[in-house]
N, C-alpha and C positions, 0 to 999 in steps of 0.2 A: 130205190134204196134196197141193198141186200141186208137182210135180217136173219140171223142164226137161232131164232127160238120163237116159240108162239106168242110170247109177251115180254114186257119190261119186268125187271126185277123190282119188288116193292120192299123197301126199306124205311124204318123210321129212323129219326135223327135223335141225337142227343142233345140238341138244342132246337127245339121245336117253336120257340118263339124268336122275336127280334130279326125277321126277315129283312136281308138288304134290299136297298130301293133297287128299282129297275135301272138298267144300263142301256145305252144305245146299242142296238144289234149290229156290230160291225166297228172295228176301231182301225185307227191307221197305225201301220206298221213301222217300227223303227228300222232304218237301212242297217245291216249288219256292220256296214263300213263305218258307221257312227258310234259303234261301240267297240269295234276293233281298233279304232283309230287313238284311243285313248292311252296316255302314259301311265306306265306302272313304275314301282319303285326300281325294277330292274333296268329302267331306261335311264335312269339317273346315274352320273358320274360319282365317283368315290368321294371327290371334294366337295360334290353338292349334299354331301350327307355328313361327313366327317365334322364332329363339333357342333353341328347344327342343332337346333332345338326343333323337334318334330313332333306336331300334334298329329296323332292318330286316333281317327273315329273307329271304334270297334263297336260291335255289338254284345255287350255282356249283361244283356236282358235275360238273365236266367231265372227259372223258377226256384223259389225259396220256400221253406218250411220253417217259419220263424226266422232265425239267421242260418239255416243249414241250407246249402245249394243241393238241389235235388236232381239235377242234371247239369253237368259243366260242360257241355258239347260246344256251346257258343265261346267259352273262355278258351278251351282247348283248340279251338279252330283260329283264333287269333294270335296264337304262339308263333308261327312261322314268320309272319309278318315282323313281330316284335324282336325276334332273334336276329332277322336279317338287318334290321337297321341298328340293333345293339352291335352287331359285327362290324359294321361300317363305321363304329365312332359316334353315333348319333346320341342325343340325350332324348328320350322317348317319353313322351306324356300322352297317356291314354284318355279319352273322354268317352262318355257312354251315357245313356238313360237306363234307368230301371223302374219298370212298373208305371203307374200313372198317378203321380203326387197330385193333389187338388190345389193345396194351398200352402206352397212354399215347403220348405224341408221336413220330412218325416222319417225318423229313424228306420223305418222297417223298410225304406226304401233307399238307405244308404248303400253306396258301394263297397263298404266295409269287407263283407265276406268274399265279393269278387276280388278285391286287391290282396286279400290273403290267400284266395286260391291260385291266383296269377303268381304271388310270390312263392307258391309250392311248385307250380309248374315250370317255372323259370330258373328255381334253385337261387333266388335273390330276394332282397327286400324290395317291395313294390311299395314306394311311399304314397299313402291316401292323402291327398290335399284336403283341407277343410271346406272348400269352395272350388268352384269351377271358374270364377273370376275374381280379380281385386288384388290387391297388393300382397297378402300372404302368398298366393297362388304365384305371382311373379318372383317373390322371394325364394320360394323353394326350387322354381326353375332355373331362376338365375344361379342358384347355389349348387346345382346338379352338376355331375361330371359325365364324360363320356361313357356310356353303356348303362348309365342310371335309368330306372323305370318309374315313373311317377303315374298315379291316377288320379283325375279329378273327380271332384264329388258329382253326384248326379245333375247331367245337364237339366232335368225336367224339373228341378227345385224352382226353376225360374220360367214363369209362363211364357218369357220372350222367347225362349228357345224354340217352340213349336210355331210360334207367330213369325220367325227369323227377322226379329226386331233389329234394325241396324247398328242401334247403340250397343246392344247386348252382343251382337256378332263382332263388333270391333273391340270390346273388351275381352270376349273369349279368345281372339286371335292374336291379341297384343303381345304375349310373351315369346310367340314362337315365329320360326323362319320360314316354314313350309308345312304342308299339310297332306296326310294320307288317309283315303277313305277306305276302310277295310270292314265297314259295315252294310253287307248286302239286305240284311234284314230291314233296315231303314233307308235305304238308297231311293225307294219311291216316294220320299218325304222330303219335301224342301224345307227343311228345318235349319237353324242356326248352325248346328254343329256337323250337318250333312252338305249343304248347300251354300249358306251364307258365308262362311270362312273362306270359300275360295275366292271371294272377293277382295280379301285381305291378305291371303297367303301365296305365294307362288315360288316354286311350283306346286300344283295341286294334282296328286298321283293316286293311283289305285294300288291297294296292297294284294298279296297273293289271294286273300281268301274272295274278295271281290272280284279279281280277274279271273279265277277259277269258276265262280258261279256264272259269269257272263260266258265264259268258254262252253260250259256244258248247256246252260239253259238256253241261251241265246243261239249257241252253236247248234245244238240239236235242232231247233225249231227251224233256223235257216238253211243248214246244210247236212242235217242228219242222214245217216245212211238208211237205205229203205230195204224191205217194208219198215214203215214208221208206224207205231201205234201210241194212242194216247188213251190212259185211263183216268176218267172224270167222275169222281165220286163225293161223297159228302151229303149233307143233308138238303141245301136249296138251291133250285135252280137259278135263284135270283142273284146268288153270289158266285155263280160259274158260267153264267150265259156267255159272257163276253169272252172267255178262255176258251169254252166249247166252240164258239163261234170260230176263233182264230185257229184252232187246232183242225177244225174240220177242214180248214183252207189246206193244212200244211201235212196232215197224217193220212195214211192209208186205211188204217183201221181205228175204230173208236170202241171202247168200252164205257158203257154208263152204269155206274152204280151208286149206291147209297139211298138216302132218303128222298134225292130229288128225283128218282125215276118214277115215283108215285105220279108226279104231275104228267110225265110222259105216258104212264099207263092209263089214267084218266082221259089223256088226249085221244088215246087209241078206243075210248068209249068202254073200257072193262072197268069192273068193280073193283075197289081198292081197300073195302072195309073201313076199319078205324085209322087207318096208316096216314102220314103226313102228306097233305096235298097244298100246293101254292095255286090256288083257283086263278089268281091274277096271271099266271104264267103258263096256263093251259094252251092259249094260243101260240105263245112263246114257243113252247116244246113242239107244237105243229109246224112251226117255222123250221126248228132244227131238223126235225125228220125231213121236211121238203127240201131242205138245202143238201142233207146228205143223199138224197135221192137224185137230185140234180147233178151232183158232183160225182156220183156213182161210187161213194165211198160207202164201205162196210162198217155197219153198226152191230156189235154183239150184245144181244139182249137176253139175260139169264132167263132159263126155263123153269127153274124151281126156286124157291125161296123157304126160308125159316120163318114161320109166323108165330105170333104169341097173343095170349089172351089179354095182355095188360104189358105197359112198359115198365118192365121189373126185371131184376136179375133173376128173379125166383119164379118167372112166368111159367105157365104152362105152354108148351112148345108142340108144333108139329111140321112136318114139310109138305108144302102142296105145289101145284103147277102155279106160274104166275099169273094165268088167268082164271084161277080157282080160288081166290081169296075170299073166304065165307064173311059174312056180316058179324061185326063185333072182334074181329082179329086183325091185327097188324104185321106187315112184314118186318123182321129186324135183321136178317142176314140173307146171305146166298145159301142156295141149297148145294148139296154135292154135285149134281149133273151140272150146275152153272160152272163150277169151278173147274170139272173135267173138261167143259167146253173151252173155258178161258186159256187153260194149258195148250189145247190144240190151236186155238185162235193165234196165239203168240209165239207158236213153235218155230217159226220161220222169222220173226222180227228182228232186226237190226239195231234198232232205236225203239225204247219205250219210255214215256214220261208218265209218271204216276202223280196225279193230285187228288187227294181225297181217298177215304176207305171205303169198303162196300158194305158196312153194317155197323152195328153198335158194338164194335170189337171191345169197347170197356167192359162189356158184360161177358162173363166166360161162355155162356150159352151162345152168343152170338158173335164170336171172334173167328169161326172157322172160314168164313169167307174172306175177310180181310187177310189174316194170316195165310190162307190158302194161296191167293194172288202173290203176297210177298214172297211165298216159297217159290213160287212160278218164276218171278223176276230174279230171285237170286240162283236158280238153276240155270237159266238161258244166260245170265251174266257169265256164271261159272263154266258152264258147259259149251256155249254156243258162241261166246264171245260178243254177246250184244251189249249195247251201251243202255245202261238203265239209270234214270234219273228220277229221284225222290223229291218231289216239291210241295210244300204245305205242312203245316203243323202235325196236322193228326197223322198223315201218310208217315212221317217222320216218326213219330210216336209208335206207330203200328210195327213199324221196322225195327225200332230198337227193342221194343217189347217181345218181337219174334226172337231176337238174338240173331237176326241176319242182315244188320244193317251194313255192317263190315263187307258183305260181299256184293253190295250194290256198287256200280260205276260211280254215283255222285248222290251224297244226300244233302239238299239244299238247306240252308240255316234261315232262309227267308219265307215267310209265309205269304204276306200280301205282295211282297216284291217279287216273289216267284211268279204269284198270278199276273202281276201287271207285266212282268217281262214275256210271259208265256202269250200275253193277249198282243203282244208286240207294241206296248207302249213305251215311251222313252221315260227313264227313271231320271229325276232332277239330280238324285246325287252322283249319277254317272256323268249326265249331260254337263256338269260343272267342272268335270275334271279337264287338265290340260292336253291339247292335241298331241300325237307324235309328230315330231319335226319330219 
């Protein structure tokens, strides 16, 4: 294994509890043709859409502060598919979940703010139905005209949605003629509104957003231009081990960052101070390093880190070598030498996939490593023509906060779905769609 520093970067996590369960090391890959063979809305003839009642599964699960949307990215991402269907004379009905309601309808999880924002973006009224199933919904859909847009109330107000219960699925599908899945963020779930309705509505095809996500994420892993690099960060080895395993097979270079690297550091016999370590995954970290060595893959391990005396935005800090973490201190970010090495490391790459931050970027004192690598990716995209793909919620948030999200090749709207696709898993919401003829 080729290593470009003395030791691994040690970083603490913003969520140091709730470790994910271990996964099997190694997964079956989905054949690229299986994804490429799915129909999209562009494969449908005009007469298959004009006057048709189309159920569109979007992902408008946006963050809210009370009733105020704080980031409308997912709603904006759904607009091209809705506009296309409207232009073809379809009657469009959007369904989605929002949050995690526990026992039936809760006003704080109503899709009202989403319907209002979508109305503004489409410059027309988006009618919010009072439910997602039942006679009232059927009346609203039956009374709509070509080009109208309706939004059903939160599908997760029913527990049957996540259970994919057949009776609920049939009621959800009842008013409609065909189905479009444009919700990449939930495509890894076999829920009623993502997979179940395809048994009752035909054709079932992808929208533009879902197709774009598959093109970039699956396309990059299956057929990306080389040299190809992966940046795998975040707090937990346990939640990233399968994606790291899969990317080691595909990529020429790997950067490991975030709190997860403390487990690797300990695996190499180094002291980690009070930093986050998953002791149950020390042996797993050794397996990763051994696999990289066997495959002859290059792993970049940061040589210096920003350490703190406590996990706090106001902590005392200093920069030390990654193999010199003193007792009572924890690493929370990359040091400047590490970022400089990453810039050189990625300078010749044609494809780069980022999943996870380099440090606790939510704290200003510890955001330079994450924003530094975001700057590197934006620069190689704009100056070198590299394909840069940002997958994962924290990575996307970091790009948005840095102000350079628009300079990346692709910003994924899916967290768990991005991970599972990068791992090579088949997504149920994609597998259920109609095949191209």
